[in-house]
BATORFI-882720 format. One record per residue (C-alpha): residue number from 0; residue in one letter; z, y, x negated. Coordinates in Angstrom, 1 decimal, always signed. Layout:
% BATORFI-882720
NUM,A,Z,Y,X
...
This chain:
% BATORFI-882720
0,X,+120.5,+250.9,-230.0
1,X,+124.1,+251.9,-230.9
2,X,+126.0,+249.6,-233.3
3,X,+128.7,+247.5,-231.7
4,X,+132.1,+247.6,-233.4
5,X,+134.1,+244.4,-233.6
6,X,+137.9,+244.4,-232.9
7,X,+140.7,+241.9,-232.3
8,X,+141.2,+240.9,-228.8
9,X,+144.7,+240.9,-227.4
10,X,+144.8,+237.1,-227.4
11,X,+143.8,+236.9,-231.1
12,X,+146.5,+239.5,-231.9
13,X,+149.1,+237.5,-230.1
14,X,+148.1,+234.3,-231.9
15,X,+148.4,+236.0,-235.3
16,X,+151.8,+237.4,-234.5
17,X,+152.9,+233.9,-233.3
18,X,+151.7,+232.4,-236.5
19,X,+153.6,+235.0,-238.6
20,X,+156.7,+234.4,-236.5
21,X,+156.5,+230.6,-237.2
22,X,+156.1,+231.2,-240.9
23,X,+159.0,+233.5,-241.1
24,X,+161.1,+231.0,-239.1
25,X,+160.2,+228.3,-241.6
26,X,+160.7,+230.5,-244.7
27,X,+163.9,+232.3,-243.7
28,X,+166.2,+229.2,-244.0
29,X,+164.7,+228.4,-247.4
30,X,+165.4,+232.0,-248.6
31,X,+168.9,+231.9,-247.3
32,X,+169.5,+228.6,-248.9
33,X,+168.2,+229.9,-252.3
34,X,+170.5,+232.9,-252.0
35,X,+173.5,+230.7,-251.2
36,X,+172.7,+228.5,-254.1
37,X,+172.7,+231.5,-256.4
38,X,+176.0,+232.6,-255.0
39,X,+177.5,+229.2,-255.4
40,X,+176.4,+229.1,-259.1
41,X,+178.2,+232.4,-259.6
42,X,+181.3,+231.0,-258.1
43,X,+181.0,+228.0,-260.4
44,X,+180.6,+230.2,-263.4
45,X,+183.7,+232.2,-262.5
46,X,+185.7,+229.0,-262.3
47,X,+184.3,+227.8,-265.7
48,X,+185.5,+231.1,-267.2
49,X,+189.0,+230.4,-265.8
50,X,+188.8,+226.9,-267.3
51,X,+188.2,+228.4,-270.7
52,X,+190.9,+230.9,-270.2
53,X,+193.5,+228.3,-269.1
54,X,+192.8,+226.2,-272.3
55,X,+192.9,+229.3,-274.5
56,X,+196.3,+230.1,-272.9
57,X,+197.4,+226.6,-273.6
58,X,+196.3,+226.8,-277.2
59,X,+198.3,+230.0,-277.6
60,X,+201.5,+229.0,-275.7
61,X,+201.5,+225.2,-275.8
62,X,+201.4,+225.0,-272.0
63,X,+199.4,+226.1,-269.1
64,X,+200.5,+229.4,-267.5
65,X,+203.6,+229.4,-265.3
66,X,+202.9,+229.4,-261.6
67,X,+205.5,+232.0,-260.9
68,X,+208.0,+234.0,-263.1
69,X,+211.3,+234.5,-261.3
70,X,+215.0,+234.8,-262.2
71,X,+216.8,+232.9,-259.4
72,X,+220.1,+233.1,-261.2
73,X,+220.0,+236.8,-261.8
74,X,+221.6,+239.0,-259.1
75,X,+220.4,+240.3,-256.7
76,X,+217.5,+237.8,-256.9
77,X,+218.3,+235.2,-254.2
78,X,+215.4,+232.8,-254.5
79,X,+211.7,+232.4,-254.5
80,X,+209.9,+234.3,-251.8
81,X,+208.7,+237.7,-250.9
82,X,+211.4,+240.3,-250.6
83,X,+214.1,+238.3,-252.4
84,X,+214.3,+240.9,-255.2
85,X,+212.9,+238.5,-257.8
86,X,+210.1,+239.4,-260.2
87,X,+207.8,+236.8,-258.6
88,X,+205.0,+237.5,-261.1
89,X,+202.2,+234.9,-260.4
90,X,+200.1,+233.0,-262.8
91,X,+197.2,+235.4,-262.4
92,X,+199.0,+238.2,-264.2
93,X,+199.5,+235.9,-267.2
94,X,+195.8,+235.2,-267.3
95,X,+194.7,+238.8,-267.5
96,X,+194.5,+238.9,-271.4
97,X,+192.4,+235.7,-271.3
98,X,+189.8,+236.9,-268.8
99,X,+188.9,+240.1,-270.7
100,X,+191.4,+242.2,-268.8
101,X,+193.7,+243.2,-271.7
102,X,+193.9,+246.8,-270.4
103,X,+195.2,+245.7,-267.1
104,X,+197.7,+243.4,-268.8
105,X,+199.0,+246.2,-270.9
106,X,+199.4,+248.4,-267.8
107,X,+201.5,+245.9,-265.9
108,X,+205.3,+246.3,-266.0
109,X,+206.5,+242.8,-266.7
110,X,+210.2,+243.8,-266.5
111,X,+209.8,+244.8,-262.9
112,X,+207.3,+242.0,-262.1
113,X,+205.0,+241.7,-259.1
114,X,+207.7,+242.4,-256.6
115,X,+210.9,+243.5,-258.4
116,X,+213.9,+244.9,-256.5
117,X,+213.9,+246.4,-253.1
118,X,+213.8,+250.2,-252.5
119,X,+214.4,+251.2,-248.8
120,X,+213.5,+247.6,-247.8
121,X,+210.2,+247.5,-249.8
122,X,+209.4,+245.9,-253.2
123,X,+209.4,+248.8,-255.6
124,X,+207.1,+247.0,-258.0
125,X,+204.2,+247.5,-255.7
126,X,+204.5,+251.2,-256.5
127,X,+205.1,+250.8,-260.2
128,X,+202.2,+248.4,-260.7
129,X,+199.9,+250.0,-258.1
130,X,+197.2,+250.8,-260.7
131,X,+196.9,+247.1,-261.6
132,X,+197.2,+245.5,-258.2
133,X,+194.7,+247.8,-256.6
134,X,+192.0,+247.0,-259.2
135,X,+189.2,+244.7,-258.0
136,X,+188.3,+242.2,-260.7
137,X,+184.7,+241.0,-260.5
138,X,+185.3,+237.6,-262.0
139,X,+187.7,+236.8,-259.1
140,X,+185.2,+237.5,-256.4
141,X,+182.9,+234.8,-254.9
142,X,+179.8,+236.5,-253.5
143,X,+179.6,+234.0,-250.7
144,X,+182.7,+235.7,-249.1
145,X,+183.1,+239.3,-248.1
146,X,+185.3,+241.6,-250.2
147,X,+188.5,+242.6,-248.5
148,X,+191.8,+244.4,-249.5
149,X,+195.3,+244.0,-248.2
150,X,+196.5,+247.2,-246.5
151,X,+200.1,+248.1,-247.0
152,X,+199.8,+250.4,-243.9
153,X,+199.0,+247.3,-241.8
154,X,+202.0,+245.6,-243.3
155,X,+204.2,+248.5,-242.2
156,X,+202.8,+248.4,-238.7
157,X,+203.4,+244.6,-238.4
158,X,+206.9,+244.6,-239.8
159,X,+208.4,+248.0,-239.0
160,X,+209.5,+248.4,-242.6
161,X,+209.6,+252.1,-243.5
162,X,+208.7,+253.8,-246.8
163,X,+205.7,+251.6,-247.6
164,X,+203.2,+253.5,-249.7
165,X,+199.6,+253.6,-248.4
166,X,+198.0,+251.4,-251.1
167,X,+195.5,+248.6,-250.7
168,X,+195.9,+245.6,-252.9
169,X,+192.7,+244.0,-254.1
170,X,+191.8,+240.4,-253.2
171,X,+190.0,+237.4,-254.7
172,X,+188.8,+233.9,-254.0
173,X,+190.5,+231.6,-256.5
174,X,+193.9,+230.0,-256.3
175,X,+196.0,+227.3,-258.0
176,X,+196.8,+223.8,-256.8
177,X,+200.3,+223.7,-255.5
178,X,+200.4,+220.1,-254.5
179,X,+200.7,+217.9,-251.5
180,X,+203.6,+219.1,-249.4
181,X,+204.5,+222.8,-248.9
182,X,+205.3,+225.9,-250.9
183,X,+208.9,+224.7,-251.4
184,X,+207.7,+221.4,-253.0
185,X,+210.8,+219.6,-251.8
186,X,+213.2,+221.7,-253.8
187,X,+213.2,+225.3,-252.4
188,X,+213.5,+225.8,-248.6
189,X,+211.1,+222.9,-248.0
190,X,+210.6,+220.7,-245.0
191,X,+210.1,+217.7,-247.4
192,X,+212.4,+215.7,-249.6
193,X,+211.6,+216.0,-253.3
194,X,+210.8,+212.3,-253.4
195,X,+207.5,+212.7,-251.5
196,X,+206.2,+215.5,-253.5
197,X,+203.5,+214.6,-256.1
198,X,+203.8,+216.9,-259.1
199,X,+200.9,+219.3,-259.2
200,X,+199.5,+221.4,-262.1
201,X,+201.5,+224.4,-260.7
202,X,+204.7,+224.8,-258.8
203,X,+208.4,+225.5,-259.1
204,X,+211.8,+223.9,-259.3
205,X,+215.2,+225.1,-257.9
206,X,+215.9,+226.8,-261.2
207,X,+212.6,+228.0,-262.4
208,X,+208.8,+227.5,-262.6
209,X,+207.1,+224.3,-263.6
210,X,+205.5,+224.2,-267.1
211,X,+202.7,+221.8,-267.4
212,X,+201.0,+220.7,-270.7
213,X,+197.9,+218.6,-271.3
214,X,+200.1,+215.7,-272.4
215,X,+202.0,+215.8,-269.0
216,X,+198.7,+215.3,-267.1
217,X,+198.9,+211.6,-267.4
218,X,+196.3,+211.0,-264.6
219,X,+193.8,+212.7,-266.9
220,X,+192.6,+216.3,-266.9
221,X,+189.2,+215.1,-265.7
222,X,+190.9,+213.6,-262.6
223,X,+193.0,+216.6,-261.5
224,X,+191.9,+219.8,-259.9
225,X,+193.7,+222.9,-261.1
226,X,+191.9,+225.7,-259.3
227,X,+189.8,+226.0,-256.2
228,X,+188.6,+228.6,-253.7
229,X,+190.3,+230.4,-250.9
230,X,+189.0,+232.9,-248.4
231,X,+189.8,+236.6,-248.1
232,X,+191.4,+237.4,-244.8
233,X,+191.4,+240.7,-242.9
234,X,+193.2,+243.8,-244.3
235,X,+196.4,+242.7,-242.4
236,X,+196.2,+239.1,-243.7
237,X,+197.8,+237.9,-246.9
238,X,+195.0,+235.4,-247.6
239,X,+193.1,+236.2,-250.8
240,X,+195.8,+238.5,-252.1
241,X,+195.9,+237.1,-255.6
242,X,+198.9,+239.3,-256.8
243,X,+201.2,+236.9,-255.0
244,X,+201.4,+233.1,-255.3
245,X,+202.0,+232.4,-251.5
246,X,+199.8,+229.8,-249.8
247,X,+196.3,+231.1,-249.0
248,X,+196.9,+234.0,-251.4
249,X,+197.3,+232.7,-254.9
250,X,+197.8,+229.0,-254.1
251,X,+196.5,+226.2,-251.9
252,X,+197.9,+222.8,-250.9
253,X,+196.1,+219.4,-250.7
254,X,+197.5,+218.4,-247.3
255,X,+194.4,+219.9,-245.8
256,X,+191.0,+218.6,-247.1
257,X,+188.6,+221.3,-248.2
258,X,+187.8,+223.6,-245.3
259,X,+189.8,+221.3,-243.1
260,X,+192.7,+221.9,-240.6
261,X,+193.7,+218.3,-239.9
262,X,+197.1,+217.8,-241.5
263,X,+197.4,+214.4,-243.2
264,X,+201.2,+214.4,-243.0
265,X,+201.5,+212.8,-239.6
266,X,+198.9,+210.2,-240.5
267,X,+200.2,+208.5,-243.7
268,X,+203.4,+207.1,-245.0
269,X,+205.8,+208.0,-246.6
270,X,+205.0,+211.6,-245.5
271,X,+204.8,+210.8,-241.8
272,X,+208.4,+209.6,-241.6
273,X,+209.8,+212.3,-243.9
274,X,+209.3,+215.3,-241.6
275,X,+210.4,+215.9,-238.1
276,X,+207.8,+216.6,-235.4
277,X,+209.3,+220.1,-235.0
278,X,+208.4,+221.0,-238.6
279,X,+204.7,+220.4,-237.8
280,X,+204.3,+223.1,-235.3
281,X,+201.0,+224.9,-236.0
282,X,+199.9,+222.2,-238.3
283,X,+196.2,+222.7,-237.5
284,X,+196.1,+226.1,-239.1
285,X,+197.2,+227.8,-242.3
286,X,+201.0,+228.4,-242.2
287,X,+201.5,+231.8,-243.8
288,X,+204.6,+233.9,-244.6
289,X,+206.4,+236.2,-242.2
290,X,+209.4,+238.5,-242.1
291,X,+210.9,+236.9,-239.1
292,X,+210.7,+233.9,-236.8
293,X,+207.9,+231.4,-236.6
294,X,+205.2,+232.2,-234.1
295,X,+201.4,+231.8,-233.7
296,X,+199.3,+234.3,-235.5
297,X,+197.8,+237.3,-233.8
298,X,+194.8,+239.6,-234.4
299,X,+195.7,+242.1,-235.6
300,X,+198.9,+240.8,-237.2
301,X,+201.5,+242.5,-235.1
302,X,+203.5,+239.8,-233.4
303,X,+206.6,+241.4,-232.0
304,X,+209.8,+240.4,-233.8
305,X,+207.9,+238.3,-236.3
306,X,+206.4,+240.7,-238.9
307,X,+203.5,+238.4,-239.6
308,X,+201.3,+238.4,-242.6
309,X,+198.5,+236.5,-240.9
310,X,+195.6,+237.7,-238.8
311,X,+194.4,+234.7,-236.9
312,X,+190.6,+234.6,-236.7
313,X,+189.5,+231.1,-235.7
314,X,+185.8,+232.3,-235.3
315,X,+185.9,+233.2,-239.0
316,X,+187.5,+229.8,-239.9
317,X,+190.8,+231.6,-240.5
318,X,+193.3,+230.5,-237.9
319,X,+196.9,+230.9,-238.9
320,X,+200.6,+230.5,-238.0
321,X,+203.5,+232.7,-239.0
322,X,+205.9,+230.4,-240.8
323,X,+209.5,+231.6,-240.6
324,X,+210.7,+229.2,-243.3
325,X,+209.3,+230.5,-246.6
326,X,+209.3,+227.2,-248.4
327,X,+207.5,+225.6,-245.4
328,X,+204.3,+227.5,-245.9
329,X,+201.0,+225.7,-246.6
330,X,+197.3,+226.5,-246.7
331,X,+194.1,+224.7,-247.8
332,X,+191.3,+225.3,-250.2
333,X,+188.5,+227.1,-248.3
334,X,+185.0,+228.6,-249.0
335,X,+181.9,+230.0,-247.3
336,X,+179.7,+227.4,-249.1
337,X,+178.1,+224.9,-246.6
338,X,+179.8,+221.5,-246.9
339,X,+182.6,+222.0,-249.4
340,X,+184.4,+223.9,-252.1
341,X,+184.1,+224.4,-255.8
342,X,+187.1,+223.2,-257.8
343,X,+188.1,+223.5,-261.5
344,X,+189.3,+220.3,-263.1
345,X,+191.9,+220.3,-265.8
346,X,+189.3,+219.5,-268.5
347,X,+187.4,+222.7,-267.8
348,X,+184.6,+221.2,-265.7
349,X,+183.8,+222.3,-262.2
350,X,+182.9,+219.9,-259.3
351,X,+181.8,+220.5,-255.8
352,X,+184.1,+218.6,-253.4
353,X,+182.7,+217.9,-250.0
354,X,+184.5,+218.6,-246.8
355,X,+184.2,+214.9,-245.9
356,X,+186.3,+213.7,-248.9
357,X,+188.9,+211.2,-247.9
358,X,+192.3,+212.9,-247.3
359,X,+194.3,+210.7,-249.7
360,X,+191.7,+210.9,-252.4
361,X,+192.0,+214.8,-252.3
362,X,+195.8,+214.4,-252.5
363,X,+195.5,+212.0,-255.4
364,X,+193.1,+214.3,-257.3
365,X,+195.7,+217.0,-256.8
366,X,+198.5,+215.3,-258.6
367,X,+199.0,+215.2,-262.4
368,X,+201.0,+212.1,-262.8
369,X,+200.7,+210.0,-259.6
370,X,+199.2,+207.0,-261.5
371,X,+196.5,+206.5,-258.8
372,X,+193.3,+204.6,-259.5
373,X,+190.5,+206.7,-258.1
374,X,+186.9,+205.5,-258.0
375,X,+184.3,+207.9,-259.2
376,X,+182.2,+207.3,-256.1
377,X,+184.9,+208.4,-253.7
378,X,+184.3,+212.1,-254.2
């Protein structure tokens, strides 16, 4: 008699496929979690390197790097802010020699600065220093976020400014702590009086940048966050553009909790009574710079008559508002890590701060001399 050949029945095959599908469904989240854990470790290591660099800078210069180099009393410089013909060289440039980027530091023209004077309505320094500002620096990239650039062509389309060269500025994911109010910090085109601003590790005054030393951090360097993470916006969005210190680009404010968009200002005194309700328009989104009036952000960033630098993408956790008052800008610390952000403390250690941290605790941890008593179990 002929030999019978055994084979899988259709039902058996379907059962096997179903089992494999279940196993894949069970394993895939674990694999993704493991990959994200590795990415988060890389972000932590990047911040630790910045911690070492900050302290090496302090050892060499007896202070931490200036948040912004500008010459407000030298004509035609008219004040802090993009397009005011100031140098506006951010802290990040000063850190280049201390993060093994001496070649880039040597290539940067410090006399012109990050922005310099205007030529045909455009900051000429972007051309002079194009080699530096178009270079992507690996240690400034968090692998949890996607790598983007800032397109000057997009800026030309949104603002109508002519003569802008077609260069793409590199972006990064780490920014400095600018305090609890707004970009003006109560002294330069700010919505707030200076009395409600808690001094942060970085910032400015009406005559120049703030210089902070270890001795001036009376709250303790282990109780103050200096750097944290930000997200890289689209090519027509300023967020992540580390070559400027604007909110969302090279700085963040503590009035939003990590990854949060609920502004604490209307909720707590004395801040609640210090700002008019009209100043809080768009307070549930990042308030980013513009070249015109205030208006909600668009996608792409082409709001007529506004000249926005923000591409509003709520689905990507990047809603934004074009803030017409340059000192009134503010943005929070943000990351793609589930549940929180990494932040560098002044002592060089890195902590993971949860999104659920109490708003006032986050503000208090952002001040250098507020004198607050903060329990270690509150964050």
